[in-house]
Structures are given as C-alpha cells and as structure tokens.
C-alpha positions as CSV (number, residue, x, y, z in Angstrom):
1,M,0.0,0.0,0.0
2,E,1.2,3.5,-0.8
3,T,2.2,5.5,2.2
4,T,1.4,8.8,0.5
5,R,-2.1,9.3,-1.0
6,K,-2.3,11.0,-4.4
7,H,-5.2,13.3,-3.5
8,K,-5.5,15.6,-0.5
9,V,-8.7,17.1,0.9
10,P,-8.3,20.9,1.3
11,E,-8.2,22.1,4.9
12,M,-11.5,23.6,6.1
13,E,-11.1,27.3,6.5
14,G,-13.4,30.3,6.8
15,F,-17.1,29.9,6.1
16,Q,-16.8,26.2,5.4
17,A,-15.2,25.5,8.8
18,R,-17.8,27.6,10.6
19,W,-20.7,25.8,8.7
20,Y,-19.2,22.4,9.7
21,A,-18.8,23.5,13.3
22,K,-22.4,24.7,13.5
23,N,-23.7,21.4,12.2
24,R,-21.5,19.3,14.5
25,G,-22.7,21.2,17.6
26,T,-26.4,20.1,17.9
27,E,-27.5,18.9,21.3
28,A,-27.9,15.3,20.0
29,Q,-24.3,15.3,18.9
30,L,-23.0,17.0,22.1
31,R,-24.6,14.1,24.0
32,Q,-22.8,11.7,21.7
33,Y,-19.5,13.5,22.4
34,R,-20.1,13.1,26.1
35,K,-20.8,9.4,25.7
36,Q,-17.7,8.9,23.5
37,A,-15.5,10.8,25.9
38,A,-16.5,8.5,28.7
39,E,-16.0,5.4,26.7
40,V,-12.6,6.1,25.1
41,T,-11.0,7.5,28.3
42,S,-12.2,4.7,30.5
43,G,-9.2,3.3,32.3
44,L,-7.0,6.4,31.9
45,P,-5.3,7.5,35.1
46,E,-6.5,10.8,36.6
47,G,-4.7,13.8,35.1
48,A,-3.5,11.8,32.1
49,E,-2.2,13.8,29.1
50,V,-4.4,13.5,26.1
51,L,-3.8,14.6,22.5
52,E,-6.7,14.9,20.1
53,V,-5.5,15.0,16.4
54,A,-7.8,17.1,14.2
55,P,-10.2,18.2,16.9
56,G,-12.1,20.5,14.6
57,P,-14.5,22.6,16.6
58,G,-13.2,21.1,19.8
59,F,-16.5,19.6,21.2
60,F,-15.0,16.1,21.9
61,A,-11.8,17.6,23.4
62,I,-13.9,19.8,25.7
63,E,-15.8,16.7,27.0
64,V,-12.5,14.9,27.7
65,A,-11.2,17.9,29.6
66,K,-14.3,18.1,31.7
67,R,-13.5,14.6,32.8
68,G,-10.3,15.8,34.5
69,F,-7.8,15.1,31.8
70,R,-5.1,17.5,30.4
71,V,-6.0,17.9,26.8
72,T,-4.1,19.2,23.8
73,G,-5.7,19.6,20.3
74,L,-3.7,19.8,17.1
75,D,-5.5,20.8,13.9
76,I,-4.2,21.9,10.5
77,S,-7.0,24.4,10.0
78,H,-6.4,27.9,11.4
79,T,-10.1,28.6,11.5
80,M,-10.9,25.4,13.4
81,V,-8.3,26.3,16.0
82,E,-10.0,29.7,16.4
83,I,-13.4,28.1,16.8
84,A,-12.1,25.4,19.2
85,R,-10.5,28.1,21.4
86,E,-13.8,30.0,21.4
87,N,-15.8,26.9,22.4
88,G,-13.3,25.8,25.0
89,A,-12.9,29.3,26.7
90,G,-12.5,28.8,30.5
91,L,-11.1,25.3,30.2
92,E,-7.4,24.3,30.3
93,I,-7.2,23.0,26.7
94,D,-4.2,23.8,24.5
95,F,-5.6,24.1,20.9
96,R,-2.7,24.4,18.4
97,Q,-2.4,24.7,14.7
98,G,-0.1,22.2,13.1
99,D,0.3,19.0,11.0
100,I,0.3,15.6,12.7
101,T,2.9,14.3,10.2
102,H,5.3,16.8,11.9
103,A,3.8,17.0,15.4
104,P,5.3,19.9,17.4
105,F,5.7,17.8,20.6
106,D,8.5,16.0,22.3
107,A,8.6,12.2,22.2
108,G,6.7,10.6,25.0
109,S,4.5,13.6,25.7
110,F,1.1,11.9,26.0
111,D,-0.6,9.0,27.6
112,F,-3.4,8.8,25.0
113,V,-4.0,10.0,21.4
114,V,-7.4,10.1,19.8
115,C,-8.4,11.0,16.2
116,Q,-12.0,11.2,15.1
117,A,-13.4,11.5,11.6
118,A,-10.2,12.9,10.1
119,F,-7.7,10.1,9.4
120,K,-9.1,9.4,5.9
121,N,-8.1,12.9,4.9
122,F,-4.4,12.5,5.8
123,R,-2.2,12.4,2.8
124,Q,0.6,10.5,4.6
125,P,-1.3,8.0,6.9
126,V,1.7,6.0,7.9
127,A,3.7,9.1,8.7
128,A,0.7,10.2,10.9
129,L,0.7,6.9,12.7
130,N,4.4,7.1,13.3
131,E,4.1,10.5,14.8
132,M,1.3,9.3,17.1
133,H,3.5,6.5,18.2
134,R,6.5,8.9,18.8
135,V,4.5,11.3,21.0
136,L,3.0,8.5,23.1
137,R,4.7,7.4,26.3
138,P,5.5,3.6,26.6
139,G,2.4,1.8,27.5
140,G,0.2,4.6,25.9
141,H,-2.4,3.9,23.3
142,A,-4.2,5.6,20.4
143,V,-7.8,5.3,19.2
144,I,-8.8,6.3,15.6
145,Q,-12.5,6.5,14.9
146,D,-13.5,7.2,11.3
147,L,-15.8,6.3,8.4
148,N,-15.9,2.7,7.2
149,H,-15.4,2.6,3.4
150,E,-17.9,-0.3,3.4
151,A,-20.7,1.6,5.1
152,T,-23.9,1.5,3.1
153,G,-26.1,4.4,2.0
154,A,-28.8,3.2,4.5
155,D,-26.2,3.2,7.3
156,I,-25.4,6.8,6.5
157,G,-29.1,7.8,6.4
158,R,-29.6,6.4,9.9
159,E,-26.6,8.2,11.2
160,V,-27.7,11.5,9.8
161,A,-31.2,11.1,11.1
162,S,-29.7,10.7,14.6
163,M,-28.0,14.1,14.3
164,N,-31.2,16.2,14.3
165,V,-29.7,18.8,12.0
166,G,-32.9,19.5,10.0
167,V,-33.9,18.6,6.4
168,V,-31.7,20.9,4.4
169,S,-28.6,20.4,6.4
170,G,-29.4,16.7,6.7
171,F,-29.3,16.4,2.9
172,T,-26.0,18.2,2.7
173,V,-24.5,16.1,5.5
174,R,-25.6,12.9,3.7
175,Q,-24.1,14.0,0.5
176,T,-20.9,15.0,2.2
177,L,-20.6,11.7,4.1
178,G,-21.2,9.7,0.9
179,W,-18.4,11.6,-0.8
180,L,-16.1,11.2,2.2
181,R,-16.8,7.5,2.4
182,R,-15.1,7.0,-0.9
183,R,-11.8,8.3,0.7
184,A,-12.3,6.2,3.9
185,F,-10.3,3.0,4.7
186,T,-11.6,-0.5,5.1
187,R,-10.7,-2.7,8.0
188,E,-8.1,-4.5,6.0
189,Q,-6.5,-1.2,4.9
190,F,-6.3,0.0,8.4
191,E,-4.6,-3.2,9.5
192,A,-2.1,-2.9,6.7
193,L,-1.3,0.7,7.5
194,A,-0.8,-0.1,11.2
195,A,1.4,-3.1,10.3
196,E,3.6,-0.8,8.2
197,S,3.8,1.8,11.0
198,A,5.9,1.9,14.2
199,F,2.9,0.4,16.0
200,G,3.3,-2.8,14.1
201,G,-0.4,-3.7,14.3
202,C,-3.8,-2.8,15.6
203,S,-7.3,-4.1,16.5
204,V,-10.3,-2.9,14.5
205,T,-14.0,-3.0,15.3
206,A,-17.0,-1.8,13.3
207,D,-19.5,0.5,14.9
208,G,-22.4,1.9,12.8
209,I,-21.0,3.8,9.8
210,G,-17.5,3.8,11.3
211,L,-14.5,1.8,12.4
212,E,-12.6,2.1,15.7
213,V,-8.9,1.3,15.5
214,R,-6.9,0.8,18.7
215,L,-3.1,0.9,18.7
216,I,-0.7,0.3,21.6
217,K,2.9,1.5,22.2
218,P,4.5,-1.3,24.2
C-alpha cells in the first residue's frame, strides 16, 4: 500500500469551517461526544495527558477535559483552532495549529492519542501513525474513529437522522458523508497501515458507519 495518497482534501477554513462547526454542535451530537469521551477515556489515570488529532470545533476535546484530563488539540486548520478556542474558553485545553505528520511535541508527551473523523483525509497516513507512536509514552495507546469505506447508504441515512440537523442540512451532510466514504479506509487497509507503522499492528472493530482502530505502544 502506498504510504502517500495522491489526493488531499483541502483544509477547512473560513465559512466552510464555521458551517461544519455549527452542524456538529447540535444537542444530540453533544450528547454523543459526552458518551464517547466517557468510553474512550475509560481506564486512563486521573490527570492523564491526552492529544486529540484534528479536533475541529473542539467539542470532543472539551468533554474529555471536563472529565479531568489534560488535553491538547492539534488541527491543521487555522479557523478550526480559532473556533475550538472560542468553544473551550475557560477550560485548560491547548488548541494548536499544526500538522500531525510533523507534530510539534517531544517524544513521549502523551498517555493517550485520539483522532475522530479525520484520518481518511491524511495524505501520509503511515507518517501520521508514526508521529502518534512517537509522542506516546511507553504503554500509551491511540484510538482512531473514522468512516468505514464499506458503510452503506442506508447506514449513512440512519446516522444523519440521529444528528437532528434539519432537512436541508441533513441532505448536505448525507451527500458529504457519501463523498467522504469514498476516501475512507476498510478494516483491511487500516490493518495494513498499522502493520507498516511503528505500532506494528492494531485491532479494528466496526460501529455503525464507522470503524474504531486501537493501537498500543509497548
């Protein structure tokens, strides 16, 4: 498998980023972020250092921080960093602009790394995995949650219906997810990427329209 993808999704900036943030901030989705934050941080020690890669508007990072963890967010979009800082005002979260393939952190800086709904957009997926591995402390782990290339149109329809974003926005979100699904990885592709990376392997589970990938740094 190629470690560099030929096509790259442009970074979300300006109006596009703010439209995305608005549609990801419904009450139904905020409840989902709270649930996911509880699930993925289960077992982490109090005060653990957490890095979210591509946090976008910052909603998930905020829920993780509310659970008592020290959170850093790294996003390539300048606008998303601005939005995340606005949303996280009053909380101790360090939202930074930067590229995960050249993460601006020392080796062994974090106990846990999480990346939601963004990995499919990375032009150098193995390089991104290698950087996640580098910034993790020994014994740390990473979780990637993203679209499943094999999700069906019906799967996407059910997911959008649960978002409660309205008819017009719902249509746009369905179209967008359908387009993004073409870029997404299958279980087998994730396994191959992880095997090529410093992690050496991973475990993958399917969940709705998505896949959850878990990686451990021994």
